[in-house]
Backbone bond lengths (Angstrom), bond angles and torsions (degrees), N, CA, C in turn:
res aa  C-N    CA-C-N  psi(-1)  N-CA   C-N-CA  omega(-1)  CA-C   N-CA-C  phi
1 M - - - 1.448 - - 1.527 108.85 -
2 S 1.305 117.18 139.66 1.453 122.82 179.66 1.532 110.11 -78.00
3 D 1.316 115.73 147.52 1.459 121.66 178.52 1.517 107.83 -102.70
4 K 1.321 116.89 99.52 1.464 120.65 -177.71 1.524 112.18 -83.50
5 F 1.314 117.52 -2.29 1.460 121.63 -176.39 1.532 112.70 -98.07
6 W 1.341 116.65 -27.30 1.460 121.99 179.51 1.520 107.86 -117.30
7 L 1.324 117.78 165.10 1.464 122.31 -174.58 1.521 113.09 -91.94
8 G 1.319 114.86 153.69 1.461 121.24 176.34 1.518 112.36 -84.90
9 T 1.333 117.24 -2.53 1.463 122.16 177.83 1.531 109.38 -132.46
10 S 1.331 114.86 165.16 1.471 120.00 179.68 1.521 110.08 -119.19
11 I 1.311 117.50 49.03 1.463 122.38 -179.32 1.525 109.44 -60.41
12 G 1.330 115.91 131.02 1.457 121.18 -179.82 1.517 113.40 98.64
13 C 1.307 116.52 -5.14 1.467 121.27 178.28 1.528 108.52 -88.33
14 G 1.310 117.48 139.91 1.463 121.46 178.34 1.521 111.74 -63.75
15 A 1.321 116.30 154.80 1.470 121.96 -175.75 1.529 112.92 -60.90
16 E 1.342 117.60 -40.29 1.474 119.86 -179.42 1.524 111.27 -63.28
17 L 1.318 115.94 -45.98 1.455 119.71 -179.57 1.524 111.18 -70.60
18 A 1.317 117.10 -34.78 1.467 120.66 179.41 1.525 111.39 -58.33
19 Q 1.337 117.42 -33.24 1.466 120.01 177.40 1.529 110.89 -61.55
20 W 1.318 116.75 -37.53 1.467 121.28 177.50 1.526 110.31 -72.36
21 L 1.322 116.69 -44.02 1.464 120.97 -177.24 1.526 112.73 -62.52
22 H 1.313 117.43 -39.61 1.462 121.23 -171.84 1.519 114.76 -88.57
23 D 1.313 117.84 -11.40 1.466 121.05 -179.40 1.531 109.72 -66.62
24 R 1.323 117.39 124.11 1.467 121.68 -176.95 1.524 113.24 -93.44
25 G 1.311 116.97 -1.89 1.454 120.20 177.69 1.519 111.26 -79.33
26 S 1.300 116.02 -168.84 1.459 121.98 -179.73 1.533 109.99 -72.31
27 L 1.322 116.44 117.12 1.456 121.04 176.84 1.530 109.79 -64.06
28 T 1.313 116.62 -39.39 1.465 121.03 177.67 1.531 110.32 -56.48
29 R 1.308 116.62 -50.29 1.468 120.63 -178.98 1.523 111.12 -62.48
30 R 1.323 116.91 -41.03 1.464 120.10 -178.66 1.528 110.92 -64.32
31 I 1.313 117.04 -41.18 1.470 120.22 177.66 1.524 109.72 -65.77
32 Q 1.330 116.90 -45.72 1.463 120.75 -178.77 1.527 111.97 -58.37
33 Q 1.317 117.08 -34.17 1.466 121.27 179.87 1.524 112.28 -70.71
34 R 1.320 117.51 -14.77 1.456 121.26 -173.83 1.531 113.49 -115.77
35 C 1.314 117.35 12.64 1.460 119.63 179.17 1.525 110.28 -142.74
36 T 1.316 115.52 166.06 1.463 119.55 178.56 1.519 112.12 -94.24
37 S 1.333 116.88 -25.98 1.470 119.17 175.13 1.528 109.18 -135.62
38 F 1.313 114.77 135.72 1.474 122.14 -178.32 1.519 107.96 -132.80
39 N 1.335 115.70 136.51 1.462 118.64 170.72 1.517 111.17 -152.33
40 V 1.317 113.97 162.90 1.455 123.17 -179.69 1.523 107.31 -114.06
41 R 1.317 116.44 131.63 1.465 120.71 177.66 1.519 108.59 -118.54
42 N 1.312 114.19 110.47 1.463 121.75 -179.28 1.530 108.75 -76.05
43 V 1.332 116.53 126.14 1.468 120.23 178.34 1.516 112.22 -110.48
44 H 1.339 117.09 -19.17 1.466 119.87 177.71 1.523 109.66 -161.23
45 S 1.309 115.78 134.68 1.466 122.12 172.93 1.513 107.13 -147.42
46 G 1.311 116.14 121.75 1.457 119.10 177.51 1.514 112.05 158.50
47 L 1.329 114.80 -179.05 1.458 120.45 180.00 1.524 109.98 -74.11
48 A 1.333 115.59 139.02 1.458 120.84 -178.38 1.519 109.65 -157.48
49 N 1.315 115.18 161.84 1.460 120.97 170.93 1.517 107.91 -74.00
50 I 1.322 116.16 144.38 1.461 120.71 178.91 1.525 109.06 -125.05
51 P 1.335 116.76 156.93 1.468 119.91 179.19 1.531 111.98 -64.48
52 Q 1.308 115.29 160.13 1.462 122.48 -177.15 1.521 112.25 -60.45
53 D 1.346 117.89 -37.06 1.468 118.93 -179.20 1.526 111.00 -65.37
54 E 1.332 117.49 -34.51 1.458 120.22 178.27 1.523 111.64 -72.99
55 S 1.324 116.99 -42.02 1.468 118.97 179.00 1.528 111.04 -64.63
56 A 1.329 117.60 -35.12 1.471 120.60 177.65 1.529 110.99 -64.20
57 L 1.338 116.49 -43.82 1.465 120.01 179.82 1.529 111.88 -65.50
58 L 1.323 116.36 -34.44 1.459 120.88 -178.43 1.530 112.77 -87.13
59 R 1.317 116.38 -2.04 1.481 122.50 179.21 1.531 111.75 59.12
60 I 1.337 115.08 44.34 1.466 119.24 174.42 1.520 108.70 -122.09
61 A 1.313 115.88 156.48 1.461 121.32 -177.60 1.524 110.78 -62.37
62 S 1.320 115.13 142.90 1.450 120.97 176.52 1.529 109.26 -60.09
63 K 1.293 116.53 142.04 1.473 124.42 -179.98 1.523 113.72 73.00
64 Q 1.325 117.39 4.38 1.464 120.42 174.69 1.524 107.78 -82.11
65 L 1.317 117.14 136.96 1.460 120.67 178.93 1.526 110.55 -66.54
66 A 1.309 115.07 145.65 1.462 121.77 176.90 1.527 107.36 -133.72
67 Y 1.317 115.70 163.45 1.459 120.00 177.91 1.527 108.37 -84.83
68 V 1.326 116.11 123.95 1.459 122.58 -177.96 1.524 108.67 -119.88
69 R 1.314 114.84 133.77 1.471 121.20 175.70 1.516 107.39 -126.74
70 E 1.333 116.48 126.43 1.453 121.47 178.85 1.523 109.09 -125.41
71 V 1.326 114.92 129.40 1.462 121.12 -177.91 1.527 109.63 -140.25
72 Y 1.324 114.67 159.54 1.459 121.35 167.91 1.513 107.32 -107.52
73 L 1.311 115.90 139.10 1.460 121.91 171.36 1.523 106.33 -98.21
74 Y 1.321 114.94 125.09 1.463 121.33 -178.91 1.519 109.74 -110.13
75 A 1.331 115.22 136.59 1.458 122.34 174.46 1.525 107.01 -125.58
76 N 1.316 116.37 124.26 1.468 120.81 -179.12 1.532 111.61 51.58
77 D 1.318 115.53 42.68 1.471 124.01 177.15 1.526 114.70 68.15
78 H 1.328 117.60 17.69 1.465 121.65 176.77 1.527 109.28 -120.89
79 P 1.343 117.79 134.79 1.460 118.87 176.43 1.526 109.71 -70.55
80 V 1.335 116.58 127.59 1.467 120.50 -177.54 1.526 112.79 -117.74
81 V 1.341 116.89 -22.51 1.466 121.14 -179.85 1.522 109.10 -147.08
82 F 1.318 115.75 140.08 1.452 122.37 169.30 1.523 105.82 -107.02
83 A 1.325 117.58 122.31 1.470 121.27 -177.68 1.522 110.14 -113.09
84 H 1.316 114.73 134.53 1.466 123.69 -177.20 1.523 106.65 -127.06
85 S 1.333 116.72 115.99 1.463 121.15 -178.53 1.520 109.66 -119.86
86 V 1.327 115.51 142.16 1.462 120.82 -177.16 1.525 109.79 -137.05
87 V 1.330 115.36 135.71 1.459 121.19 176.39 1.531 108.20 -139.54
88 A 1.315 116.41 145.01 1.464 120.76 178.01 1.526 109.83 -62.66
89 R 1.303 116.09 142.02 1.467 122.08 -178.29 1.524 111.07 -55.88
90 E 1.315 117.40 -35.96 1.470 121.31 -176.88 1.532 113.05 -64.02
91 H 1.345 117.26 -20.71 1.465 120.37 -178.74 1.534 113.14 -95.76
92 L 1.329 117.17 1.97 1.463 121.00 -178.90 1.521 113.40 -76.01
93 H 1.304 117.02 -20.47 1.464 119.94 -177.78 1.521 111.34 -104.03
94 G 1.304 116.01 9.16 1.459 120.42 -179.76 1.509 109.76 -140.06
95 T 1.305 114.99 -105.24 1.451 122.85 -171.85 1.531 113.99 -51.56
96 W 1.321 117.53 -51.04 1.462 121.59 -174.36 1.533 112.23 -105.84
97 A 1.315 118.71 27.13 1.470 122.62 -177.69 1.524 112.65 -57.04
98 D 1.325 118.07 -34.56 1.468 121.11 -177.35 1.530 113.26 -66.79
99 V 1.327 117.59 -18.61 1.466 120.91 -178.68 1.535 110.28 -63.05
100 R 1.308 117.25 -36.58 1.478 120.46 -177.91 1.516 113.03 -64.06
101 G 1.300 118.79 -28.35 1.455 121.22 -175.92 1.521 114.94 -97.49
102 L 1.313 118.33 12.24 1.467 120.49 -175.43 1.526 113.51 -69.44
103 G 1.326 117.59 -36.50 1.464 119.52 -178.02 1.513 111.13 56.20
104 N 1.331 116.91 -119.83 1.463 122.38 -179.93 1.530 113.07 -96.99
105 K 1.320 116.18 22.53 1.466 120.41 175.58 1.529 108.64 -95.16
106 P 1.332 117.49 149.96 1.467 119.74 -179.23 1.536 112.82 -74.67
107 L 1.309 115.87 133.10 1.462 121.92 175.01 1.526 110.41 -65.05
108 G 1.328 117.12 -36.89 1.459 121.38 -178.28 1.515 113.25 -56.35
109 A 1.321 116.94 -37.94 1.464 120.14 179.44 1.526 110.51 -60.73
110 M 1.326 116.31 -39.76 1.461 120.93 178.92 1.532 111.04 -70.29
111 L 1.321 116.95 -45.18 1.465 120.88 -176.45 1.522 112.58 -63.63
112 F 1.321 116.82 -44.51 1.455 119.76 -174.83 1.523 113.33 -84.08
113 A 1.329 117.15 -9.69 1.470 120.46 176.83 1.523 111.84 -88.72
114 H 1.332 117.45 -20.66 1.466 121.13 -175.99 1.532 109.68 -86.02
115 P 1.308 119.07 120.23 1.469 121.08 -175.18 1.534 114.67 -68.68
116 L 1.316 118.63 -18.48 1.462 120.36 -177.91 1.526 113.64 -95.69
117 V 1.324 118.03 -5.27 1.465 120.79 179.11 1.523 108.81 -75.33
118 E 1.321 115.31 129.56 1.467 122.01 179.51 1.520 109.45 -115.34
119 R 1.328 115.94 128.02 1.464 120.86 178.32 1.520 109.92 -96.81
120 K 1.315 115.72 131.33 1.463 121.95 176.31 1.536 109.13 -87.09
121 P 1.333 118.33 175.38 1.474 121.05 -176.67 1.530 113.14 -59.06
122 L 1.318 114.53 152.02 1.465 122.08 175.41 1.518 109.70 -80.52
123 H 1.336 115.70 146.65 1.461 122.54 173.47 1.522 107.88 -131.87
124 Y 1.330 116.82 153.37 1.451 121.86 -167.74 1.527 111.88 -129.46
125 K 1.340 113.44 156.74 1.461 119.00 176.28 1.529 108.69 -159.52
126 A 1.337 115.76 138.80 1.464 121.35 170.71 1.524 105.62 -89.52
127 L 1.318 116.30 110.38 1.457 121.20 -176.76 1.525 110.19 -84.32
128 R 1.314 115.63 134.60 1.461 122.18 176.29 1.527 108.63 -102.84
129 Y 1.323 115.78 172.88 1.461 122.15 -176.49 1.536 112.92 -53.48
130 S 1.311 117.45 -36.02 1.463 120.96 -176.14 1.530 113.80 -70.80
131 H 1.323 117.77 -16.11 1.460 120.61 -178.47 1.533 109.56 -78.43
132 P 1.335 117.89 131.98 1.477 120.16 -179.25 1.526 114.36 -56.16
133 L 1.325 118.04 -36.65 1.462 119.55 179.38 1.532 111.81 -68.42
134 Y 1.326 116.56 -33.60 1.469 119.60 174.57 1.525 108.72 -61.22
135 Q 1.319 116.32 -47.50 1.459 120.65 -177.32 1.526 111.75 -61.98
136 H 1.324 117.19 -41.44 1.471 120.61 177.79 1.527 110.31 -65.46
137 A 1.332 116.57 -46.33 1.466 121.50 -176.33 1.517 111.88 -66.84
138 A 1.323 117.37 -41.72 1.463 121.99 -174.81 1.521 112.89 -75.45
139 H 1.296 117.48 -7.01 1.470 122.23 -177.84 1.533 112.62 -53.91
140 V 1.319 118.37 -32.17 1.474 121.99 -177.13 1.532 112.98 -94.94
141 L 1.315 117.45 0.46 1.468 120.77 -176.43 1.526 111.02 -94.61
142 S 1.307 116.86 133.64 1.467 119.72 178.68 1.532 111.25 -76.32
143 A 1.312 117.52 -31.80 1.467 121.66 179.06 1.530 108.58 -135.08
144 P 1.335 117.04 79.87 1.472 119.92 -177.98 1.531 112.29 -61.89
145 P 1.333 117.01 138.31 1.464 120.38 177.38 1.537 110.79 -74.55
146 R 1.328 116.53 172.46 1.472 121.28 -179.78 1.522 112.13 -63.73
147 R 1.325 115.94 -30.09 1.464 120.03 179.79 1.521 109.66 -147.07
148 L 1.305 114.83 155.36 1.458 122.53 175.26 1.522 107.05 -127.15
149 W 1.317 116.91 130.42 1.452 120.63 178.04 1.524 110.08 -81.37
150 A 1.329 114.29 141.16 1.461 120.67 179.25 1.522 109.24 -136.79
151 R 1.307 113.38 157.99 1.466 119.88 173.53 1.521 107.19 -135.21
152 R 1.311 114.40 156.53 1.454 118.04 175.28 1.517 109.41 -149.49
153 S 1.330 113.56 156.05 1.458 119.71 175.58 1.519 108.89 -157.55
154 L 1.307 113.29 159.08 1.457 120.89 176.50 1.519 109.26 -93.98
155 F 1.307 115.44 139.62 1.457 122.75 171.95 1.522 106.27 -113.54
156 Y 1.314 116.69 134.15 1.466 120.74 -179.88 1.514 110.42 -116.22
157 L 1.318 114.30 138.25 1.452 122.32 171.53 1.515 106.26 -138.77
158 H 1.320 117.28 119.76 1.473 122.40 -177.88 1.530 111.50 52.37
159 D 1.309 116.67 44.23 1.463 124.94 178.04 1.533 114.00 65.30
160 A 1.327 117.53 14.77 1.460 121.95 177.24 1.530 108.95 -105.59
161 P 1.346 117.90 120.74 1.462 119.81 -177.34 1.527 113.55 -85.35
162 L 1.323 114.35 147.81 1.462 123.87 171.95 1.521 105.04 -131.07
163 L 1.318 117.29 125.73 1.465 121.76 -178.72 1.529 109.21 -97.82
164 V 1.327 115.70 127.26 1.462 120.86 178.36 1.533 108.08 -120.79
165 T 1.340 115.10 123.40 1.463 121.94 175.90 1.516 107.97 -116.63
166 E 1.319 115.92 132.29 1.459 121.67 179.67 1.522 108.93 -122.42
167 V 1.331 115.69 121.34 1.460 122.48 178.97 1.526 107.07 -102.61
168 F 1.315 116.22 121.76 1.462 121.87 -175.48 1.523 109.92 -88.23
169 L 1.326 115.48 123.35 1.453 122.71 -179.40 1.537 109.37 -91.80
170 P 1.337 118.23 156.70 1.472 120.55 -174.32 1.530 114.93 -54.34
171 E 1.320 118.89 -33.28 1.477 121.97 -177.62 1.532 113.09 -64.83
172 I 1.337 117.66 -14.62 1.468 119.83 179.16 1.522 110.53 -60.05
173 L 1.331 116.47 -31.18 1.460 120.11 -177.80 1.526 112.21 -73.54
174 G 1.328 117.51 -11.92 1.453 121.31 177.51 1.524 113.05 -82.69
175 L 1.308 116.82 -7.89 1.469 119.95 179.77 1.526 109.49 -83.51
176 V 1.292 115.71 123.34 1.456 120.68 177.65 1.516 108.11 -114.49
177 S 1.278 116.58 152.00 1.452 121.60 -178.45 1.521 110.64 -65.49
178 R 1.324 116.02 134.20 1.468 121.85 175.36 1.520 110.41 -93.12
179 I 1.308 116.48 -0.34 1.464 120.68 -175.46 1.510 110.55 -83.84
């Protein structure tokens, strides 16, 4: 399904950050390769109202509750990504049942290990202060920037979509390759 709410390009994003935004591999794995300690901190997991653009992408009725999981990815004790994942409630007892039990484990490890999971194209957005995801992501920042770049894509398993949005925090640029 096409994402008419976010862009197919990241025009205006710096070259260093664009490398992170455009990488289609596992973000979790890429971060782990560039730090000495990695962890996931779950800040919210449960049923919640979601914005209209997310419900449209997931093909669920507006104002219907969906399962939302929000976590920070930490590298070397610094938050580098805020991840927001959404799945329709109807898929929690079947296709995406394992998402509910992740806790502080990375979703990316599960998604990229499953051979039947298909990732759709990435879409991008420069989030401003007024955007709810900016506000959630910037909560851990002492000096939030004017905008935070984010990407999102749908993952499908047995025709059931899961929406993953990743908001890149300024500390991501401090990660250098150890390879």
